[in-house]
FIMARNU-933457 format. One line per field, with one value per residue (C-alpha): x, y, z; residue in one letter; residue number from 1. Coordinates in nm, 4 decimals, decimal comma. Each point is the difference from the previous one (the first is absolute). Layout:
! FIMARNU-933457
X = c(X / ...)
Y = c(Y / ...)
Z = c(Z / ...)
r = c(a / ...)
k = c(NUM / ...)
! end
This chain:
! FIMARNU-933457
X = c(-1,4106 / 0,3312 / 0,0668 / -0,1662 / -0,1372 / 0,3194 / 0,2092 / -0,2484 / 0,0130 / 0,3807 / 0,0369 / -0,2532 / 0,1185 / 0,3611 / 0,2049 / 0,0176 / -0,2013 / 0,1588 / -0,2049 / 0,1049 / -0,3232 / 0,0897 / -0,2526 / -0,1132 / -0,0709 / -0,2119 / -0,2914 / -0,2771 / -0,1937 / 0,2646 / -0,0186 / 0,3581 / -0,0990 / -0,2637 / 0,2024 / 0,2975 / -0,2319 / -0,1120 / 0,3612 / 0,0839 / -0,3008 / 0,1339 / 0,3442 / 0,1889 / 0,2344 / -0,0861 / 0,2518 / -0,1558 / 0,1820 / -0,1144 / 0,1771 / -0,1395 / 0,1616 / -0,2891 / -0,0461 / -0,3099 / -0,1623 / 0,2832 / 0,2737 / 0,2726 / -0,0318 / 0,2768 / 0,0152 / 0,1205 / 0,0770 / 0,3702 / -0,0391 / -0,1251 / 0,2937 / -0,1045 / -0,1038 / -0,3365 / -0,1685 / -0,2870 / -0,0524 / -0,3714 / -0,0567 / -0,2800 / 0,1158 / -0,1313 / 0,0881 / 0,2296 / 0,2152 / -0,0215 / 0,2705 / 0,2664 / -0,1123 / 0,0258 / 0,3533 / 0,0897 / -0,1414 / 0,2243 / 0,3027 / -0,0476 / -0,0426 / -0,3695 / -0,1375 / -0,3290 / -0,1926 / -0,3760 / -0,1809 / -0,3395 / -0,3354 / 0,0127 / 0,3803 / 0,1239 / 0,3355 / 0,0655 / 0,3610 / 0,0719 / -0,1633 / 0,2301 / 0,3129 / -0,0792 / -0,0685 / 0,3151 / 0,1976 / -0,1248 / -0,2649 / -0,3539 / -0,2547 / -0,3735 / -0,1711 / -0,3520 / -0,1001 / -0,0426 / 0,1566 / -0,2798 / -0,2390 / 0,2350 / 0,1177 / -0,3437 / -0,0895 / 0,3063 / -0,0415)
Y = c(-0,2833 / 0,1564 / -0,1275 / -0,3035 / -0,0055 / -0,1598 / 0,2884 / 0,2572 / -0,1606 / -0,0189 / 0,3689 / 0,1074 / -0,2197 / -0,1104 / 0,2489 / 0,2896 / 0,2946 / 0,3005 / 0,0911 / 0,2797 / 0,1290 / 0,1572 / 0,2662 / 0,0698 / 0,3657 / 0,1896 / 0,0045 / -0,1784 / -0,0575 / -0,2342 / -0,3750 / -0,0114 / 0,2134 / -0,2442 / -0,3111 / 0,1363 / 0,0532 / -0,3624 / -0,1202 / 0,2011 / -0,1408 / -0,3495 / 0,0843 / 0,1044 / 0,2985 / 0,2025 / 0,2208 / 0,2597 / 0,0294 / 0,2951 / 0,2877 / 0,2391 / -0,2111 / 0,0801 / -0,1398 / -0,2236 / -0,1882 / 0,1216 / -0,1510 / 0,2032 / -0,0041 / -0,0352 / 0,1199 / -0,3379 / -0,3547 / 0,0826 / 0,2762 / -0,2329 / -0,0397 / -0,3389 / -0,3443 / -0,0439 / -0,3411 / 0,0557 / 0,2645 / 0,0684 / 0,1741 / 0,2516 / 0,1446 / -0,0491 / -0,3289 / 0,1741 / 0,1321 / -0,3049 / -0,2083 / 0,2595 / -0,0002 / -0,3798 / 0,0241 / 0,2559 / -0,2335 / -0,2806 / 0,2320 / 0,1164 / -0,3505 / -0,0151 / -0,3466 / 0,0391 / 0,2268 / 0,0525 / 0,1649 / 0,1346 / -0,0715 / 0,1050 / 0,0192 / -0,2645 / -0,0410 / -0,3620 / 0,0653 / 0,1648 / -0,2951 / -0,2421 / 0,2116 / 0,0419 / -0,3691 / -0,0909 / 0,2244 / -0,2148 / 0,2289 / -0,1008 / 0,2038 / 0,0533 / 0,2045 / 0,1400 / -0,0685 / 0,2144 / -0,0786 / 0,1884 / -0,2622 / -0,2958 / 0,0557 / -0,0341 / -0,2850 / -0,2031 / 0,0381)
Z = c(-1,2131 / 0,0870 / 0,3474 / 0,1489 / 0,3540 / 0,1320 / -0,1371 / 0,1318 / 0,3446 / -0,0058 / -0,0879 / 0,2609 / 0,2855 / -0,0507 / -0,1991 / 0,2431 / 0,1132 / -0,1738 / -0,3060 / -0,2351 / -0,1538 / -0,3344 / -0,0961 / 0,3577 / 0,0691 / 0,2502 / -0,2474 / 0,1896 / -0,3235 / -0,1403 / 0,0567 / 0,1295 / 0,2991 / 0,1247 / -0,0819 / 0,1950 / 0,2987 / -0,0159 / -0,0249 / 0,3126 / 0,1822 / -0,0688 / 0,1375 / -0,3110 / -0,0013 / -0,3059 / -0,1766 / -0,2323 / -0,3343 / -0,2083 / -0,1779 / 0,2658 / 0,2794 / 0,2348 / 0,3478 / -0,0122 / 0,2891 / 0,2228 / -0,2189 / -0,1737 / -0,3764 / -0,2555 / -0,3609 / -0,1305 / 0,1099 / -0,0278 / 0,2610 / 0,2758 / 0,2435 / 0,1411 / -0,1186 / -0,1703 / -0,0031 / -0,2436 / -0,2679 / -0,0507 / -0,3342 / -0,0608 / -0,3320 / -0,3528 / -0,1649 / -0,2500 / 0,2894 / 0,2246 / -0,1693 / 0,0784 / 0,3651 / 0,0121 / -0,1411 / 0,2697 / 0,2652 / -0,1255 / -0,0116 / 0,3589 / 0,1383 / 0,0828 / 0,0697 / -0,1882 / -0,2354 / 0,0069 / -0,2920 / 0,1022 / -0,1640 / -0,3629 / -0,0098 / -0,2438 / -0,1739 / -0,0951 / -0,1040 / 0,3363 / 0,1761 / -0,1830 / 0,0619 / 0,3683 / 0,0530 / -0,1957 / 0,2380 / 0,2883 / 0,1470 / 0,0793 / -0,1907 / -0,0107 / -0,2681 / -0,0413 / 0,3626 / 0,3106 / 0,3395 / 0,1778 / -0,1402 / 0,0446 / 0,3600 / 0,1614 / -0,2374 / 0,0946 / 0,3760)
r = c(m / y / g / d / d / a / t / v / r / k / i / l / t / e / l / g / d / t / w / a / v / v / g / l / s / s / n / r / q / r / a / a / y / g / v / a / q / v / l / q / r / f / g / k / r / i / v / p / v / h / p / k / a / e / t / v / h / g / e / q / g / y / a / s / l / a / d / i / p / f / e / v / d / v / v / d / v / f / v / n / s / d / l / a / g / a / v / a / d / e / a / v / a / r / g / a / r / a / v / w / f / q / l / g / v / v / d / e / a / a / f / e / r / t / r / a / a / g / l / d / m / v / m / d / r / c / p / a / i / e / i / p / r / l / r)
k = c(1 / 2 / 3 / 4 / 5 / 6 / 7 / 8 / 9 / 10 / 11 / 12 / 13 / 14 / 15 / 16 / 17 / 18 / 19 / 20 / 21 / 22 / 23 / 24 / 25 / 26 / 27 / 28 / 29 / 30 / 31 / 32 / 33 / 34 / 35 / 36 / 37 / 38 / 39 / 40 / 41 / 42 / 43 / 44 / 45 / 46 / 47 / 48 / 49 / 50 / 51 / 52 / 53 / 54 / 55 / 56 / 57 / 58 / 59 / 60 / 61 / 62 / 63 / 64 / 65 / 66 / 67 / 68 / 69 / 70 / 71 / 72 / 73 / 74 / 75 / 76 / 77 / 78 / 79 / 80 / 81 / 82 / 83 / 84 / 85 / 86 / 87 / 88 / 89 / 90 / 91 / 92 / 93 / 94 / 95 / 96 / 97 / 98 / 99 / 100 / 101 / 102 / 103 / 104 / 105 / 106 / 107 / 108 / 109 / 110 / 111 / 112 / 113 / 114 / 115 / 116 / 117 / 118 / 119 / 120 / 121 / 122 / 123 / 124 / 125 / 126 / 127 / 128 / 129 / 130 / 131 / 132 / 133 / 134 / 135)
! end
């Protein structure tokens, strides 16, 4: 398990409400679309991060984490495991407080690097499942 319940709870309730959702586009068939909706419903500000930089759920999108002109608390990662480590490194570089790899996204080396940099991290879990469970 990559992220115990205490870490999950901390990320969801204490580390801030601005979540960059990497891989979020306007494609309603993708998991990121529905998860971002749930995050909004629970009071999180979502920031779509996708090469198309689309506006999703009323929020301006950005092509990369580096393009976001304000602080981001949590980086929620919906990319393939082989790309996720680079996203975690970007999250560390831009000063995020936590990184969340979605269900099926696993990179143990990235988990270790991110934790060593002082960020909280959860891997292979979904906040849309965890938020209602923890309340």
